[in-house]
TORKOL-4160 file (C-alpha; in steps of 0.2 Angstrom, whole numbers, padded with zeros to 4 digits, m for minus):
333
<pt num="1" X="m0245" Y="0535" Z="0153"/>
<pt num="2" X="m0232" Y="0543" Z="0142"/>
<pt num="3" X="m0224" Y="0538" Z="0125"/>
<pt num="4" X="m0208" Y="0528" Z="0128"/>
<pt num="5" X="m0201" Y="0536" Z="0112"/>
<pt num="6" X="m0203" Y="0550" Z="0100"/>
<pt num="7" X="m0198" Y="0553" Z="0082"/>
<pt num="8" X="m0182" Y="0564" Z="0081"/>
<pt num="9" X="m0187" Y="0582" Z="0083"/>
<pt num="10" X="m0204" Y="0577" Z="0090"/>
<pt num="11" X="m0200" Y="0577" Z="0108"/>
<pt num="12" X="m0212" Y="0583" Z="0122"/>
<pt num="13" X="m0201" Y="0597" Z="0127"/>
<pt num="14" X="m0210" Y="0614" Z="0128"/>
<pt num="15" X="m0207" Y="0624" Z="0113"/>
<pt num="16" X="m0202" Y="0643" Z="0112"/>
<pt num="17" X="m0214" Y="0645" Z="0098"/>
<pt num="18" X="m0229" Y="0652" Z="0107"/>
<pt num="19" X="m0240" Y="0652" Z="0091"/>
<pt num="20" X="m0242" Y="0633" Z="0092"/>
<pt num="21" X="m0245" Y="0631" Z="0111"/>
<pt num="22" X="m0263" Y="0626" Z="0115"/>
<pt num="23" X="m0275" Y="0638" Z="0123"/>
<pt num="24" X="m0282" Y="0631" Z="0139"/>
<pt num="25" X="m0300" Y="0625" Z="0138"/>
<pt num="26" X="m0313" Y="0635" Z="0146"/>
<pt num="27" X="m0318" Y="0622" Z="0159"/>
<pt num="28" X="m0300" Y="0622" Z="0167"/>
<pt num="29" X="m0304" Y="0640" Z="0173"/>
<pt num="30" X="m0312" Y="0631" Z="0188"/>
<pt num="31" X="m0298" Y="0619" Z="0191"/>
<pt num="32" X="m0293" Y="0602" Z="0184"/>
<pt num="33" X="m0297" Y="0584" Z="0186"/>
<pt num="34" X="m0291" Y="0576" Z="0202"/>
<pt num="35" X="m0275" Y="0565" Z="0201"/>
<pt num="36" X="m0277" Y="0549" Z="0192"/>
<pt num="37" X="m0293" Y="0555" Z="0183"/>
<pt num="38" X="m0296" Y="0563" Z="0166"/>
<pt num="39" X="m0310" Y="0574" Z="0159"/>
<pt num="40" X="m0324" Y="0566" Z="0149"/>
<pt num="41" X="m0337" Y="0576" Z="0140"/>
<pt num="42" X="m0354" Y="0572" Z="0148"/>
<pt num="43" X="m0366" Y="0562" Z="0137"/>
<pt num="44" X="m0384" Y="0566" Z="0141"/>
<pt num="45" X="m0400" Y="0557" Z="0136"/>
<pt num="46" X="m0404" Y="0570" Z="0123"/>
<pt num="47" X="m0387" Y="0567" Z="0115"/>
<pt num="48" X="m0392" Y="0549" Z="0112"/>
<pt num="49" X="m0409" Y="0553" Z="0106"/>
<pt num="50" X="m0402" Y="0564" Z="0092"/>
<pt num="51" X="m0393" Y="0549" Z="0085"/>
<pt num="52" X="m0401" Y="0537" Z="0072"/>
<pt num="53" X="m0401" Y="0523" Z="0085"/>
<pt num="54" X="m0392" Y="0519" Z="0101"/>
<pt num="55" X="m0381" Y="0507" Z="0092"/>
<pt num="56" X="m0375" Y="0520" Z="0080"/>
<pt num="57" X="m0373" Y="0534" Z="0093"/>
<pt num="58" X="m0355" Y="0541" Z="0092"/>
<pt num="59" X="m0351" Y="0531" Z="0076"/>
<pt num="60" X="m0347" Y="0537" Z="0058"/>
<pt num="61" X="m0358" Y="0529" Z="0045"/>
<pt num="62" X="m0352" Y="0514" Z="0035"/>
<pt num="63" X="m0354" Y="0524" Z="0019"/>
<pt num="64" X="m0339" Y="0534" Z="0026"/>
<pt num="65" X="m0327" Y="0528" Z="0013"/>
<pt num="66" X="m0316" Y="0539" Z="0002"/>
<pt num="67" X="m0322" Y="0536" Z="m0016"/>
<pt num="68" X="m0322" Y="0547" Z="m0031"/>
<pt num="69" X="m0341" Y="0544" Z="m0033"/>
<pt num="70" X="m0352" Y="0536" Z="m0020"/>
<pt num="71" X="m0357" Y="0518" Z="m0023"/>
<pt num="72" X="m0374" Y="0521" Z="m0015"/>
<pt num="73" X="m0380" Y="0538" Z="m0019"/>
<pt num="74" X="m0397" Y="0535" Z="m0013"/>
<pt num="75" X="m0391" Y="0530" Z="0005"/>
<pt num="76" X="m0402" Y="0538" Z="0018"/>
<pt num="77" X="m0387" Y="0543" Z="0028"/>
<pt num="78" X="m0381" Y="0555" Z="0014"/>
<pt num="79" X="m0366" Y="0555" Z="0003"/>
<pt num="80" X="m0349" Y="0559" Z="0010"/>
<pt num="81" X="m0339" Y="0571" Z="0000"/>
<pt num="82" X="m0320" Y="0574" Z="0001"/>
<pt num="83" X="m0306" Y="0585" Z="m0004"/>
<pt num="84" X="m0290" Y="0576" Z="0001"/>
<pt num="85" X="m0272" Y="0574" Z="m0001"/>
<pt num="86" X="m0266" Y="0556" Z="0000"/>
<pt num="87" X="m0251" Y="0546" Z="0000"/>
<pt num="88" X="m0248" Y="0527" Z="m0001"/>
<pt num="89" X="m0263" Y="0522" Z="m0012"/>
<pt num="90" X="m0252" Y="0518" Z="m0027"/>
<pt num="91" X="m0238" Y="0510" Z="m0017"/>
<pt num="92" X="m0244" Y="0494" Z="m0010"/>
<pt num="93" X="m0228" Y="0491" Z="0001"/>
<pt num="94" X="m0228" Y="0508" Z="0008"/>
<pt num="95" X="m0227" Y="0510" Z="0027"/>
<pt num="96" X="m0230" Y="0525" Z="0038"/>
<pt num="97" X="m0227" Y="0527" Z="0056"/>
<pt num="98" X="m0233" Y="0544" Z="0059"/>
<pt num="99" X="m0238" Y="0561" Z="0052"/>
<pt num="100" X="m0237" Y="0579" Z="0057"/>
<pt num="101" X="m0245" Y="0595" Z="0050"/>
<pt num="102" X="m0253" Y="0611" Z="0054"/>
<pt num="103" X="m0272" Y="0612" Z="0051"/>
<pt num="104" X="m0281" Y="0628" Z="0049"/>
<pt num="105" X="m0296" Y="0630" Z="0060"/>
<pt num="106" X="m0313" Y="0638" Z="0054"/>
<pt num="107" X="m0331" Y="0638" Z="0059"/>
<pt num="108" X="m0340" Y="0632" Z="0043"/>
<pt num="109" X="m0359" Y="0633" Z="0041"/>
<pt num="110" X="m0368" Y="0616" Z="0042"/>
<pt num="111" X="m0385" Y="0616" Z="0034"/>
<pt num="112" X="m0393" Y="0601" Z="0042"/>
<pt num="113" X="m0391" Y="0594" Z="0060"/>
<pt num="114" X="m0387" Y="0577" Z="0053"/>
<pt num="115" X="m0374" Y="0583" Z="0042"/>
<pt num="116" X="m0356" Y="0588" Z="0047"/>
<pt num="117" X="m0340" Y="0596" Z="0041"/>
<pt num="118" X="m0323" Y="0591" Z="0047"/>
<pt num="119" X="m0305" Y="0593" Z="0044"/>
<pt num="120" X="m0293" Y="0579" Z="0049"/>
<pt num="121" X="m0279" Y="0566" Z="0047"/>
<pt num="122" X="m0283" Y="0548" Z="0042"/>
<pt num="123" X="m0270" Y="0535" Z="0045"/>
<pt num="124" X="m0276" Y="0518" Z="0038"/>
<pt num="125" X="m0272" Y="0500" Z="0034"/>
<pt num="126" X="m0282" Y="0488" Z="0024"/>
<pt num="127" X="m0293" Y="0491" Z="0009"/>
<pt num="128" X="m0305" Y="0505" Z="0007"/>
<pt num="129" X="m0315" Y="0493" Z="m0004"/>
<pt num="130" X="m0318" Y="0479" Z="0010"/>
<pt num="131" X="m0324" Y="0477" Z="0028"/>
<pt num="132" X="m0306" Y="0476" Z="0034"/>
<pt num="133" X="m0301" Y="0494" Z="0034"/>
<pt num="134" X="m0293" Y="0501" Z="0050"/>
<pt num="135" X="m0291" Y="0519" Z="0053"/>
<pt num="136" X="m0285" Y="0531" Z="0066"/>
<pt num="137" X="m0291" Y="0549" Z="0064"/>
<pt num="138" X="m0290" Y="0566" Z="0072"/>
<pt num="139" X="m0294" Y="0584" Z="0069"/>
<pt num="140" X="m0308" Y="0596" Z="0071"/>
<pt num="141" X="m0326" Y="0595" Z="0066"/>
<pt num="142" X="m0343" Y="0604" Z="0067"/>
<pt num="143" X="m0356" Y="0590" Z="0070"/>
<pt num="144" X="m0373" Y="0596" Z="0078"/>
<pt num="145" X="m0380" Y="0578" Z="0080"/>
<pt num="146" X="m0365" Y="0574" Z="0091"/>
<pt num="147" X="m0363" Y="0590" Z="0101"/>
<pt num="148" X="m0379" Y="0600" Z="0099"/>
<pt num="149" X="m0371" Y="0616" Z="0093"/>
<pt num="150" X="m0361" Y="0623" Z="0078"/>
<pt num="151" X="m0344" Y="0625" Z="0086"/>
<pt num="152" X="m0329" Y="0617" Z="0079"/>
<pt num="153" X="m0323" Y="0604" Z="0092"/>
<pt num="154" X="m0307" Y="0593" Z="0094"/>
<pt num="155" X="m0310" Y="0575" Z="0090"/>
<pt num="156" X="m0303" Y="0558" Z="0087"/>
<pt num="157" X="m0310" Y="0542" Z="0079"/>
<pt num="158" X="m0305" Y="0524" Z="0075"/>
<pt num="159" X="m0312" Y="0509" Z="0067"/>
<pt num="160" X="m0305" Y="0492" Z="0064"/>
<pt num="161" X="m0319" Y="0485" Z="0052"/>
<pt num="162" X="m0323" Y="0499" Z="0039"/>
<pt num="163" X="m0335" Y="0509" Z="0051"/>
<pt num="164" X="m0347" Y="0494" Z="0052"/>
<pt num="165" X="m0348" Y="0490" Z="0071"/>
<pt num="166" X="m0332" Y="0494" Z="0080"/>
<pt num="167" X="m0325" Y="0511" Z="0083"/>
<pt num="168" X="m0332" Y="0528" Z="0089"/>
<pt num="169" X="m0328" Y="0546" Z="0092"/>
<pt num="170" X="m0318" Y="0552" Z="0107"/>
<pt num="171" X="m0323" Y="0543" Z="0123"/>
<pt num="172" X="m0340" Y="0536" Z="0117"/>
<pt num="173" X="m0334" Y="0518" Z="0118"/>
<pt num="174" X="m0318" Y="0509" Z="0124"/>
<pt num="175" X="m0304" Y="0512" Z="0113"/>
<pt num="176" X="m0294" Y="0529" Z="0113"/>
<pt num="177" X="m0285" Y="0531" Z="0130"/>
<pt num="178" X="m0284" Y="0549" Z="0136"/>
<pt num="179" X="m0270" Y="0553" Z="0147"/>
<pt num="180" X="m0271" Y="0572" Z="0149"/>
<pt num="181" X="m0280" Y="0579" Z="0165"/>
<pt num="182" X="m0282" Y="0596" Z="0157"/>
<pt num="183" X="m0289" Y="0592" Z="0139"/>
<pt num="184" X="m0306" Y="0585" Z="0135"/>
<pt num="185" X="m0310" Y="0578" Z="0118"/>
<pt num="186" X="m0326" Y="0585" Z="0111"/>
<pt num="187" X="m0322" Y="0602" Z="0119"/>
<pt num="188" X="m0324" Y="0617" Z="0108"/>
<pt num="189" X="m0309" Y="0624" Z="0099"/>
<pt num="190" X="m0307" Y="0641" Z="0108"/>
<pt num="191" X="m0300" Y="0651" Z="0093"/>
<pt num="192" X="m0305" Y="0651" Z="0075"/>
<pt num="193" X="m0299" Y="0660" Z="0059"/>
<pt num="194" X="m0307" Y="0675" Z="0052"/>
<pt num="195" X="m0308" Y="0679" Z="0033"/>
<pt num="196" X="m0295" Y="0692" Z="0029"/>
<pt num="197" X="m0290" Y="0692" Z="0047"/>
<pt num="198" X="m0281" Y="0681" Z="0060"/>
<pt num="199" X="m0278" Y="0663" Z="0056"/>
<pt num="200" X="m0277" Y="0649" Z="0069"/>
<pt num="201" X="m0270" Y="0632" Z="0067"/>
<pt num="202" X="m0270" Y="0616" Z="0076"/>
<pt num="203" X="m0253" Y="0608" Z="0076"/>
<pt num="204" X="m0256" Y="0589" Z="0076"/>
<pt num="205" X="m0244" Y="0575" Z="0077"/>
<pt num="206" X="m0248" Y="0556" Z="0077"/>
<pt num="207" X="m0234" Y="0543" Z="0078"/>
<pt num="208" X="m0232" Y="0525" Z="0083"/>
<pt num="209" X="m0222" Y="0521" Z="0098"/>
<pt num="210" X="m0210" Y="0507" Z="0092"/>
<pt num="211" X="m0209" Y="0500" Z="0110"/>
<pt num="212" X="m0227" Y="0498" Z="0115"/>
<pt num="213" X="m0235" Y="0498" Z="0097"/>
<pt num="214" X="m0247" Y="0511" Z="0103"/>
<pt num="215" X="m0252" Y="0526" Z="0091"/>
<pt num="216" X="m0250" Y="0543" Z="0101"/>
<pt num="217" X="m0258" Y="0559" Z="0098"/>
<pt num="218" X="m0251" Y="0576" Z="0102"/>
<pt num="219" X="m0260" Y="0593" Z="0099"/>
<pt num="220" X="m0249" Y="0609" Z="0099"/>
<pt num="221" X="m0231" Y="0608" Z="0103"/>
<pt num="222" X="m0232" Y="0598" Z="0119"/>
<pt num="223" X="m0249" Y="0593" Z="0124"/>
<pt num="224" X="m0250" Y="0574" Z="0124"/>
<pt num="225" X="m0268" Y="0569" Z="0122"/>
<pt num="226" X="m0268" Y="0550" Z="0123"/>
<pt num="227" X="m0266" Y="0535" Z="0112"/>
<pt num="228" X="m0274" Y="0522" Z="0102"/>
<pt num="229" X="m0269" Y="0505" Z="0109"/>
<pt num="230" X="m0261" Y="0493" Z="0097"/>
<pt num="231" X="m0273" Y="0479" Z="0103"/>
<pt num="232" X="m0287" Y="0488" Z="0094"/>
<pt num="233" X="m0279" Y="0483" Z="0077"/>
<pt num="234" X="m0272" Y="0470" Z="0066"/>
<pt num="235" X="m0266" Y="0479" Z="0051"/>
<pt num="236" X="m0262" Y="0495" Z="0060"/>
<pt num="237" X="m0253" Y="0484" Z="0073"/>
<pt num="238" X="m0238" Y="0485" Z="0061"/>
<pt num="239" X="m0239" Y="0502" Z="0051"/>
<pt num="240" X="m0251" Y="0512" Z="0041"/>
<pt num="241" X="m0251" Y="0509" Z="0022"/>
<pt num="242" X="m0260" Y="0526" Z="0018"/>
<pt num="243" X="m0261" Y="0543" Z="0025"/>
<pt num="244" X="m0274" Y="0556" Z="0020"/>
<pt num="245" X="m0276" Y="0574" Z="0025"/>
<pt num="246" X="m0291" Y="0586" Z="0021"/>
<pt num="247" X="m0309" Y="0589" Z="0022"/>
<pt num="248" X="m0325" Y="0579" Z="0023"/>
<pt num="249" X="m0344" Y="0584" Z="0023"/>
<pt num="250" X="m0360" Y="0575" Z="0023"/>
<pt num="251" X="m0373" Y="0579" Z="0009"/>
<pt num="252" X="m0391" Y="0574" Z="0013"/>
<pt num="253" X="m0397" Y="0582" Z="m0003"/>
<pt num="254" X="m0412" Y="0590" Z="0006"/>
<pt num="255" X="m0426" Y="0594" Z="m0007"/>
<pt num="256" X="m0416" Y="0585" Z="m0020"/>
<pt num="257" X="m0402" Y="0599" Z="m0020"/>
<pt num="258" X="m0384" Y="0598" Z="m0015"/>
<pt num="259" X="m0381" Y="0604" Z="0003"/>
<pt num="260" X="m0375" Y="0622" Z="0007"/>
<pt num="261" X="m0364" Y="0614" Z="0021"/>
<pt num="262" X="m0347" Y="0622" Z="0019"/>
<pt num="263" X="m0330" Y="0613" Z="0019"/>
<pt num="264" X="m0315" Y="0622" Z="0028"/>
<pt num="265" X="m0318" Y="0640" Z="0027"/>
<pt num="266" X="m0332" Y="0639" Z="0014"/>
<pt num="267" X="m0320" Y="0646" Z="0000"/>
<pt num="268" X="m0312" Y="0637" Z="m0014"/>
<pt num="269" X="m0294" Y="0633" Z="m0014"/>
<pt num="270" X="m0290" Y="0646" Z="m0028"/>
<pt num="271" X="m0294" Y="0660" Z="m0015"/>
<pt num="272" X="m0278" Y="0657" Z="m0005"/>
<pt num="273" X="m0272" Y="0663" Z="0011"/>
<pt num="274" X="m0284" Y="0671" Z="0024"/>
<pt num="275" X="m0299" Y="0665" Z="0013"/>
<pt num="276" X="m0297" Y="0647" Z="0009"/>
<pt num="277" X="m0293" Y="0634" Z="0023"/>
<pt num="278" X="m0276" Y="0624" Z="0022"/>
<pt num="279" X="m0265" Y="0611" Z="0029"/>
<pt num="280" X="m0246" Y="0616" Z="0029"/>
<pt num="281" X="m0229" Y="0609" Z="0033"/>
<pt num="282" X="m0236" Y="0591" Z="0030"/>
<pt num="283" X="m0223" Y="0577" Z="0035"/>
<pt num="284" X="m0223" Y="0558" Z="0037"/>
<pt num="285" X="m0213" Y="0546" Z="0047"/>
<pt num="286" X="m0205" Y="0532" Z="0037"/>
<pt num="287" X="m0200" Y="0514" Z="0043"/>
<pt num="288" X="m0182" Y="0521" Z="0046"/>
<pt num="289" X="m0189" Y="0534" Z="0058"/>
<pt num="290" X="m0185" Y="0548" Z="0046"/>
<pt num="291" X="m0197" Y="0563" Z="0045"/>
<pt num="292" X="m0199" Y="0569" Z="0027"/>
<pt num="293" X="m0212" Y="0577" Z="0015"/>
<pt num="294" X="m0224" Y="0565" Z="0007"/>
<pt num="295" X="m0218" Y="0557" Z="m0009"/>
<pt num="296" X="m0230" Y="0553" Z="m0023"/>
<pt num="297" X="m0244" Y="0562" Z="m0015"/>
<pt num="298" X="m0260" Y="0565" Z="m0025"/>
<pt num="299" X="m0276" Y="0574" Z="m0023"/>
<pt num="300" X="m0294" Y="0568" Z="m0024"/>
<pt num="301" X="m0311" Y="0577" Z="m0025"/>
<pt num="302" X="m0328" Y="0569" Z="m0024"/>
<pt num="303" X="m0336" Y="0584" Z="m0032"/>
<pt num="304" X="m0324" Y="0597" Z="m0038"/>
<pt num="305" X="m0337" Y="0610" Z="m0042"/>
<pt num="306" X="m0343" Y="0610" Z="m0024"/>
<pt num="307" X="m0326" Y="0607" Z="m0015"/>
<pt num="308" X="m0309" Y="0607" Z="m0022"/>
<pt num="309" X="m0291" Y="0606" Z="m0017"/>
<pt num="310" X="m0274" Y="0613" Z="m0024"/>
<pt num="311" X="m0258" Y="0605" Z="m0018"/>
<pt num="312" X="m0241" Y="0614" Z="m0019"/>
<pt num="313" X="m0224" Y="0614" Z="m0011"/>
<pt num="314" X="m0212" Y="0628" Z="m0006"/>
<pt num="315" X="m0198" Y="0633" Z="0005"/>
<pt num="316" X="m0208" Y="0641" Z="0019"/>
<pt num="317" X="m0224" Y="0629" Z="0020"/>
<pt num="318" X="m0215" Y="0613" Z="0014"/>
<pt num="319" X="m0229" Y="0602" Z="0007"/>
<pt num="320" X="m0246" Y="0611" Z="0009"/>
<pt num="321" X="m0263" Y="0613" Z="0001"/>
<pt num="322" X="m0278" Y="0624" Z="0001"/>
<pt num="323" X="m0295" Y="0616" Z="0000"/>
<pt num="324" X="m0314" Y="0618" Z="0003"/>
<pt num="325" X="m0329" Y="0626" Z="m0004"/>
<pt num="326" X="m0346" Y="0633" Z="m0001"/>
<pt num="327" X="m0357" Y="0618" Z="m0007"/>
<pt num="328" X="m0372" Y="0622" Z="m0016"/>
<pt num="329" X="m0370" Y="0636" Z="m0029"/>
<pt num="330" X="m0374" Y="0639" Z="m0048"/>
<pt num="331" X="m0360" Y="0627" Z="m0052"/>
<pt num="332" X="m0364" Y="0614" Z="m0038"/>
<pt num="333" X="m0382" Y="0609" Z="m0039"/>
């Protein structure tokens, strides 16, 4: 129930850097799960009733495909909008075996309970324009329809058929295997950033165990959350062909207007540190088990007047970007 191998420098030893250690979840104040068991967030009847159907409970919508413009703008499930950094799209032979980054955590406003706002990593294989896309995903999200509140929460996701039938959030179907007795997926992130104040980050690592083929997830410097079994996938059974980082929202266009749901902090990228949300120190793991900054990375915005992204590199933050936006405004109708 632990990885058999780690990328060089990604080992599970406790770090001296207290900043990136995980804050214990509130429920652990009263103890932890018994030996040989794990915590699973309780699913209540009202949780299922909030979903569009029992079949779609805990699943992303099939319209959840990264495109510059939606192919079906009248879809009743709303339009998914993005501000992302991506690598591998223009390199058909690219192979990625992991990624690591620091994700800035905020509490964005979400206008409608059937909308969401999230910040995450996508590792994918297969085409974004077919039903053969496979992804593993992790980060934080505000999703009222799933959690019945507006708190940012830890999540994972997977699909092996372009979000059509297979795959789900967290533990809402068979798939992702949790191995940590003190960490519950779907639990609230205990600390969030404040504009012009303290900034909080989620140190996130995903990598493929070369022995088992499983994809492992670690939050913080040493908290092993669990893994996506290699048996879930065909294309990801080998490697990811693309990696994406960034934000996503759902826009239901209530009253024929763009949503005011925020992405990231709700500020545009130009506002910078302590105002705009960011990903920093972005790394990828290549086929030779070398950790490096992404090469040939490009940015993509669905509606740049609503949510944008600015990518840079420097010595302190390596590869990083600011992203996000407020949604509806005089420039985003």
